[in-house]
N, C-alpha and C positions, 0 to 999 in steps of 0.2 A: 462160350454162351452167346447166342445170337441175340440181337436187339428184339427179335420177335418173341423171345421168351420172357421179356421183362415188362411188367405192368406197374404203373404208379398207383400206390395205395397208401393213404395217410402219410403223404410226403416222403414215402420210401419206395425204392424200387424193389419189386418182389418177383422172384422167379415163378413163372407160371407155365404150365404145359402148353406147347403149341397146339395140341389137340383141342383145347378149349378156346382158341383164338376166334374161331367161327362164331361161337356164342357171344363173345364179347363184342365182336363187330356187329352182330345182329342187335345187341342191346344198344349200341351207339346209334344204329339206324332207328330203333324204336324211340329212343330219347329225342331224336331230331323231329319225330312226328308230333311231339307235344303231349304225349299221354301223361296224365297226372301221376304223381307219386314216384316216377322213375328215378328222379334225382335222390330219392331217399334210400335207394339200394346202394349201400356203402362199399362193400367189398366185392372182389371178383366172384367169389362163390355165390353171393346174393344175386348178382347180375345174371349168372349162369342159370340159377334155379328159376328166376323170373322169366327168362327166355323159354326154358323148357315148359314151365307151367302155361305160358302164353301159347306155345305150340299146341299143347294138349287142349286148351280151351278152343283154339281155332279149329282143330281137327274135330272136336266134339260138336261144335256148331255146324261144321260142314256135313257131318254124318247124321245130324239131327239126333244127337245122342240120347238114348234112353238108358236107364240103369243109373250108375253113379254119375253125378253131375256136380261139377265145381261151379258154385254160384259166384264166388268172389275170391280174388287173390289180392291181398293188400300188404305191401311192405311197410314195416315200422308202424304197425297197428298199435294203438295204445289201449290199455285196459285200466279203467278207473278204479277207485277204491271200493266200489260196489261190485266189481267184476264185470262191468259192462264195457262193450267195445267203444272205442273212440277213434274215429277216422283220423289219419295223420293230416297235418296241414298240407296245402297244395304245393308249398315251396319250402325249401330249407330255410331255417331261421324264423319261420312263423310259428306261433304257439299252437298247441292243440286247442280244440274248442273248450275243453275243460281239463282239470287236473288229472294226470294219469299216474298210476302207481307203478306200472311196468310198461315197457315197450317190447314187442317181439319182432324178430326179423321178418316173419311173414305170418299173416293170418290166412288160412285157407278154409273157406266155408263150403261145405258139401251138403247137398240136399237133393234128393231125386223126387221130391214131391213139393207141393205148394204149402204144406203144413210147416210153419216155422218151429213147431215143437220137435220135429225130427231133424232139425238142422245140426250138423256136426261141425264144431269149431276146432280147428287144429292149429296150434301155435308152433310153427316150424322155427327151430333155432339151429343156425349153422355155427357150430362151435369151433372157433379157431383157437390155436394153442395159446395165443397171447392173452385171451380174455376168459379162459375156462380151465386153467391148469392149477391154480393155487388152492389151498384149503378155503380161503375166504371166498374165492370164485365159486367153488363147489357148494359152500354153505348158501351163498346168495342164489345160485341156481336151484338148489333144493327148496328154499323158501318160496321162490317164485313158482316153481312147479306145483307145490302144495296149494298156493293161492289160485293158480290157474285151474287145477283139478276141482277145487271147491267151487269154482265159478263155471263148471261144466265146459271147460276148455281143455283139450288134450294137448299137453306139451310133448313134442317129438323133437329129439335132438339128433343131428347128424354132424359128424366131424367134417370140417371143411375139406379135408383130404379126400373123403369119399365123393363129395360133390365134384371135385376136380377130376377124379378117376372115372366116375360113372354116374353122371347126373340123371340119366334115365332110370337107373336103379332107385335113386332117391325119390323121383317123381312116382314111380310105380309103388314104392312103399307108402308114400303119403296117400295115394289114391286107394290102396288096399286098406290101410287103417281107416281112412274116412268112410269107405263103402261098408266096412264091417260094423263100425259104430253107428252109421246111419241106419243100417238094417236093424241093429239092436234097438235104437230109439223108436223106430217104426213099430217093432214088435211090442213095445210097452203100451202102445196106444190101442192094440187089438184086444 
């Protein structure tokens, strides 16, 4: 095993595919630029998805994208006890602005109009084996999913292994789900 396959995560060395090394290097460059919230991306899969979503946003802006439109991508978004979004702190160790009931790996907000009533909120969870395999983990995830759905936030789970194998497929699925729900929300207003 070459050193290029090993990534430090939570004080452990983790085997990681060489094919994803490019995204991790891009993330490091983005981190150096000082963009807020980047340090909140904790695992390699979270960093990879953030890079791919950033690439999508950049391409959409370059094309003056109409149709599906990602308004925001926020890692470690909090959801308070009323189901409202709470932006994460600017730095690790700082508290959220108000108490949160749940945190999600990413909040992706999609809206192709200026009407906030058609906004689609997708809570993207990247499920690693260590945190989503026991009965207690499953029960906790189910409770959180019900709370999110009751708050008009769509929970979408992806195994971390899928992110490592094909991050573009994950992004395509997030955008597909978001665009379908956004279209549905718009139809309710007509």
